[in-house]
C-alpha positions, 0 to 999 in steps of 0.5 A, a space after each residue: 230328908 233321907 231314907 233309911 239307906 242314906 239316899 235323897 228322897 224322891 220328894 227332895 230330888 224332884 221338887 216339882 210337886 211341892 212347887 206346884 202345891 205352893 204356887 197353887 196356894 199362892 194363886 188361891 190366896 190371890 198372891 200371883 206376884 209370888 208365883 215363880 219357879 225356883 232354881 231347884 226345879 230347873 236343875 232336876 234330872 230329866 229322863 235321858 236314859 230311855 231309848 227311842 224304841 222305848 219312847 215310841 212304845 210309851 207314846 203308843 201306850 199313852 196315846 193309843 192303848 189307854 184311850 182304846 181301853 177306856 173306850 172298850 170298857 165304857 162300851 161294855 158298861 154301856 151295853 150291859 147297863 142298857 139291857 
């Protein structure tokens, strides 16, 4: 599967989602012996180009900012509906 510029599509380059779907179907069909990680999922590229500063920023956004945002929005909704 290639896009219109001849590059490999993200679905083929990162087979993890299709593996997850197939293994979920095997689990639901009670075919646990067929569940395994294929060699193609083991050879995918990992994020290696991110700097330590960017990694720290992403961590703080995911662990700190996003939960705080949901807490603030939830509190606003709670107090508005409470009236």
